[in-house]
C-alpha positions, 0 to 999 in steps of 0.5 A, spaced: 532 657 865 538 662 864 543 663 869 539 657 873 535 662 876 528 659 878 522 664 879 518 660 884 512 665 884 511 672 882 506 677 883 506 684 879 502 690 882 502 697 878 507 700 882 512 694 884 513 686 883 514 681 888 517 674 887 521 668 890 526 665 886 532 660 887 539 662 885 545 658 884 550 658 889 555 662 885 550 668 884 549 673 890 543 676 891 545 683 888 547 680 882 541 676 881 537 682 882 541 685 877 540 679 872 532 679 873 531 686 872 536 687 866 533 681 863 526 683 864 527 690 861 531 687 855 525 682 853 520 688 855 523 693 850 524 688 845 516 686 845 514 693 846 519 698 843 515 704 843 514 704 850 521 706 851 519 713 849 515 714 855 520 712 860 525 717 863 531 715 860 529 709 857 529 705 864 524 700 866 526 699 873 527 704 879 534 703 882 535 699 888 531 693 890 530 688 896 532 681 897 532 677 903 533 669 905 527 665 906 528 659 910 524 652 910 520 654 916 518 661 912 517 658 905 509 657 905 508 664 909 512 668 904 510 664 898 502 665 900 504 672 901 506 673 894 501 669 891 496 673 894 498 680 893 492 683 889 488 681 896 493 684 900 493 690 897 485 690 896 485 690 904 489 696 905 
C-alpha cells in the first residue's frame, strides 16, 4: 500500500474509471489523484511498453479528474454505484 492510499472499490469502464479510496490525512484529494494516476500509468506502461506508441504524447490519462468526500451515511450508496457501473451503463 504505497503512500498508504487504500482502494476500497474500483470499476473501469471503456471511457472512464470510478474508485473509492481512503487517503491519509497528510495527502490532499488532488495529490491522491495525481499519485493514483501517475502510479497506474507507470505500471501500465511498464507491463505494456508498446502501448505508449498509440497514445498521444505518451499520456495514459486525460487531464483533470473529480474527487468528492463520502460521508458515513453515503458510503453504501457510493460503494454500490461504483461496484455496479457495468449495470448502470447498460441501462443508459
